[in-house]
C-alpha positions in Angstrom: -52.5 6.3 -31.9 -50.8 8.6 -34.3 -50.2 11.1 -31.4 -48.5 8.5 -29.3 -46.3 7.5 -32.3 -45.3 11.1 -32.8 -44.6 11.6 -29.1 -42.4 8.5 -28.9 -40.5 9.4 -32.1 -39.9 12.9 -30.9 -38.7 11.5 -27.5 -36.3 9.2 -29.2 -35.0 12.0 -31.4 -34.5 14.2 -28.4 -32.7 11.4 -26.5 -30.4 10.8 -29.5 -29.7 14.5 -29.7 -28.8 14.6 -26.0 -26.5 11.6 -26.4 -24.9 13.2 -29.4 -24.3 16.5 -27.7 -23.7 15.3 -24.2 -22.7 11.7 -24.6 -19.0 12.2 -24.2 -19.5 14.4 -21.2 -21.8 11.8 -19.6 -19.1 9.2 -20.2 -16.5 11.3 -18.6 -18.7 12.1 -15.7 -19.6 8.5 -15.1 -16.0 7.3 -15.4 -14.8 10.0 -13.1 -17.2 8.9 -10.4 -16.1 5.3 -10.9 -12.4 6.3 -10.7 -13.0 8.1 -7.4 -14.8 5.1 -5.9 -12.0 2.7 -7.0 -9.3 5.0 -5.7 -11.0 5.3 -2.4 -11.4 1.5 -2.1 -7.8 0.9 -3.2 -6.4 3.5 -0.7 -8.6 2.0 2.1 -7.2 -1.5 1.4 -3.7 -0.3 1.3 -3.9 1.6 4.6 -5.6 -1.5 6.1 -2.8 -3.7 5.1 -0.1 -1.2 6.1 -1.6 -0.7 9.5 -2.2 -4.4 10.0 -5.8 -3.7 11.1 -7.1 -7.1 10.1 -5.1 -10.2 10.7 -6.4 -13.5 9.5 -4.7 -16.4 7.9 -4.6 -15.9 4.1 -6.4 -12.6 4.3 -3.4 -10.5 3.4 -3.0 -12.2 0.0 -6.7 -11.6 -0.8 -6.5 -8.0 0.2 -3.3 -7.5 -1.8 -5.0 -9.0 -4.9 -8.1 -6.8 -4.4 -5.9 -3.7 -3.8 -3.9 -4.3 -7.0 -7.1 -4.9 -9.1 -8.9 -1.8 -7.8 -5.8 0.3 -8.4 -5.4 -0.9 -12.0 -9.2 -0.4 -12.6 -9.0 3.0 -11.1 -6.2 4.0 -13.6 -8.3 2.8 -16.5 -11.2 4.8 -15.2 -9.0 7.9 -14.8 -7.8 7.5 -18.4 -11.4 7.2 -19.7 -12.4 10.2 -17.6 -9.9 12.4 -19.4 -10.0 11.0 -22.9 -13.8 11.1 -23.1 -13.6 14.9 -22.7 -11.9 15.2 -26.1 -15.1 14.4 -27.8 -17.2 16.9 -25.8 -18.4 19.6 -28.3 -19.1 22.1 -25.5 -16.0 21.8 -23.4 -13.6 20.9 -26.2 -10.4 20.9 -24.0 -8.0 19.6 -26.5 -5.0 17.4 -25.7 -3.3 20.1 -23.7 -6.4 20.6 -21.7 -6.5 17.1 -20.3 -2.7 16.5 -20.2 -1.2 19.8 -18.9 -2.3 20.8 -15.4 -4.1 24.2 -15.2 -4.3 24.5 -19.0 -8.0 23.9 -19.3 -10.3 26.9 -19.4 -13.0 25.3 -17.3 -12.2 25.7 -13.6 -8.4 25.4 -14.2 -7.5 25.1 -10.5 -9.6 22.1 -9.8 -9.1 20.4 -13.2 -5.3 21.0 -12.8 -5.4 19.3 -9.4 -7.2 16.4 -10.9 -4.6 16.0 -13.7 -1.8 16.0 -11.1 -3.7 13.4 -9.1 -4.0 11.2 -12.2 -0.3 11.4 -13.0 0.5 10.6 -9.4 -1.9 7.7 -9.4 -0.2 6.2 -12.5 3.2 6.8 -11.1 2.5 5.1 -7.7 0.3 2.4 -9.1 2.7 1.2 -11.8 5.7 1.5 -9.5 4.5 -1.7 -7.8 5.9 -3.7 -10.8 9.4 -2.2 -10.5 9.6 -2.1 -6.7 12.5 -4.5 -6.8 14.6 -2.2 -8.9 13.9 0.9 -6.8 14.1 -0.9 -3.5 11.3 -2.1 -1.3 12.0 0.4 1.5 12.0 3.4 -0.8 8.9 2.0 -2.6 7.0 1.7 0.7 7.9 5.3 1.7 6.8 6.6 -1.7 3.6 4.5 -1.6 2.4 6.5 1.4 1.6 9.3 -1.1 -1.4 7.3 -2.4 -3.5 9.1 0.2 -2.5 12.3 -1.7 -4.1 10.8 -4.8 -7.3 10.3 -2.9 -7.3 13.9 -1.6 -6.5 15.4 -5.0 -9.3 13.4 -6.6 -11.7 14.4 -3.9 -10.9 18.1 -4.2 -11.2 17.8 -8.0 -14.6 16.2 -7.8 -15.8 18.7 -5.2 -14.5 21.7 -7.2 -15.2 20.7 -10.8 -17.6 17.8 -10.7 -21.2 18.1 -11.7 -22.3 15.9 -8.8 -20.5 17.8 -6.1 -23.8 19.3 -4.9 -25.7 16.0 -5.0 -26.8 14.7 -1.6 -25.6 11.2 -2.2 -22.1 12.4 -3.2 -21.9 14.5 0.0 -22.9 11.5 2.1 -20.2 9.4 0.3 -17.6 12.0 1.2 -18.8 12.3 4.8 -18.7 8.5 5.3 -15.4 7.7 3.5 -13.2 10.6 4.3 -13.0 10.1 8.1 -12.3 6.4 7.6 -9.4 7.0 5.2 -8.1 9.8 7.3 -8.2 7.8 10.5 -6.4 4.8 8.9 -3.7 7.2 7.6 -3.2 8.7 11.0 -3.1 5.3 12.6 -0.5 4.2 10.0 1.7 7.1 10.9 1.4 6.8 14.6 1.3 3.0 15.0 4.2 1.8 17.2 6.6 -0.1 15.2 7.4 -3.4 16.8 9.4 -4.8 13.9 12.7 -3.0 14.9 12.8 -4.2 18.5 11.7 -7.6 17.5 14.5 -7.7 14.9 17.0 -6.6 17.5 15.8 -9.2 20.0 16.0 -11.9 17.4 19.5 -10.7 16.4 20.6 -10.8 20.1 19.2 -14.3 20.5 21.0 -15.4 17.4 24.3 -14.0 18.7 23.8 -15.7 22.1 22.9 -19.0 20.5 26.0 -18.8 18.3 28.3 -18.0 21.1 26.8 -20.3 23.7 28.6 -23.5 22.6 31.9 -21.8 22.5 31.3 -20.2 25.8 30.4 -23.5 27.4 33.4 -25.2 25.9 35.7 -22.4 27.2 34.0 -22.5 30.6 34.3 -26.3 30.8 37.9 -26.3 29.7 38.8 -23.5 32.1 37.2 -25.2 35.1 38.1 -28.7 34.1 41.8 -28.1 33.7 42.5 -27.2 37.4 40.3 -30.1 38.5 42.3 -32.5 36.3 45.6 -31.1 37.7 44.4 -31.2 41.3 43.0 -34.8 41.1 45.8 -37.4 41.1 45.9 -39.8 38.2 44.9 -43.4 38.7 48.5 -44.4 38.1 49.6 -42.3 41.0 47.2 -44.0 43.3 47.5 -47.6 42.2 51.0 -47.5 40.8 52.0 -47.5 37.2 52.9 -50.8 35.5 54.7 -53.3 37.9 56.3 -50.6 40.0 55.7 -51.3 43.7 55.3 -48.7 46.5 58.6 -48.0 48.4 58.5 -48.4 52.2 61.2 -47.3 54.5 63.0 -50.2 56.2 64.6 -50.1 59.5 
């Protein structure tokens, strides 16, 4: 009985020691994985909507709401992923290590790419709320760079992540990367029917606008000679009390 108590107490003490020494690192590790999943889902939804892969009544609004929520949640997870490292006693990156690209001593290339991806994610994600000021056309073009956020996060996880060698993580990469890449290629190569449709609509509008005037011009141009060629009723029947004149003799 006493041995069991000693064992349990020593196990709890070791667990507390692990949490004290590695708790911040575990929090950063977990939030980094969550951030990658959320960014992947958000980019997938964005490419699906941009490519108009799924068309159902009311589906676009639901996808847009889910896209926005996953993007914001991904930004929060990215922030937690970086800030949690400040408490890690082993890594001890400092503010410059998590804020300045390539300044961290631990795998500076891959951590620097992750920091750049975080900044780009914040810039593109928050630009949604000022898209009217910067213009919808420019915002859509800039929003295509969200796939770069996904690629930077993926390279960061593969190069600096602890779970990069885990089998489940490799399966996640193998399953999601072709889907995201295929949707991105389809988005770039999809034929745009909006411009011809807009031109056709514009031509129909011009024709509709000019058709009444053309008909009036046509009727007036054709009707005038007919009116001149046809004798008035007064010429056939006589105007007023005037009688036809016949030659006598």
